[in-house]
C-alpha positions in Angstrom: -51.1 56.2 66.2 -54.6 56.2 67.6 -54.0 59.6 69.2 -54.3 61.0 65.7 -58.0 59.9 65.6 -59.0 62.2 68.4 -61.5 64.8 67.3 -59.4 67.7 68.6 -56.3 66.9 66.6 -55.8 69.2 63.6 -54.7 66.8 60.9 -53.7 69.5 58.4 -51.4 71.0 61.1 -49.9 67.5 61.8 -49.5 66.9 58.1 -47.7 70.2 57.7 -45.3 69.3 60.5 -44.8 65.8 59.2 -44.5 66.4 55.5 -43.7 70.1 55.3 -46.9 71.2 53.6 -50.5 71.8 54.4 -51.6 70.6 51.0 -54.7 68.4 50.7 -52.4 65.7 49.2 -50.4 65.5 52.4 -53.4 65.7 54.6 -55.0 62.9 52.6 -51.8 60.8 52.8 -51.9 61.1 56.6 -55.6 60.3 56.8 -55.0 57.2 54.7 -52.2 56.0 57.0 -54.3 56.7 60.1 -57.2 54.7 58.7 -54.9 51.8 57.9 -55.1 52.0 54.1 -51.3 52.3 53.9 -48.6 51.5 56.5 -46.6 54.3 58.2 -43.0 54.5 57.2 -40.5 54.2 60.1 -39.5 57.8 59.8 -43.1 58.9 59.9 -43.6 56.9 63.1 -40.5 58.5 64.7 -41.6 62.0 63.6 -45.1 61.5 64.8 -43.9 60.5 68.2 -41.8 63.6 68.4 -44.8 65.7 67.4 -47.0 64.0 70.0 -44.4 64.8 72.6 -44.3 68.5 71.5 -48.1 68.7 71.7 -48.3 67.2 75.1 -45.5 69.5 76.4 -47.3 72.5 74.9 -50.6 71.6 76.4 -49.1 70.9 79.8 -47.3 74.3 79.8 -50.5 76.0 78.7 -52.3 74.6 81.7 -49.6 75.9 84.1 -49.7 79.5 83.3 -49.6 82.1 86.2 -53.3 82.7 85.9 -54.0 79.0 86.6 -51.6 78.9 89.5 -53.7 81.6 91.2 -56.8 79.4 91.0 -55.1 76.2 92.3 
């Protein structure tokens, strides 16, 4: 889960998508797991992989807009 440690990752957003809430409690829970204080649950690992895939797809689509194709 080292991709969650990147400075551009919005942990409150990821916590919302993972736990269903942007509360500080859920953000803290995610931070504790990323820092290794507590282990990830299997369902969390699966959901985080799905979220990672969604983020990568979103970013790749964003970089292939018609404006970008004119430059390339």
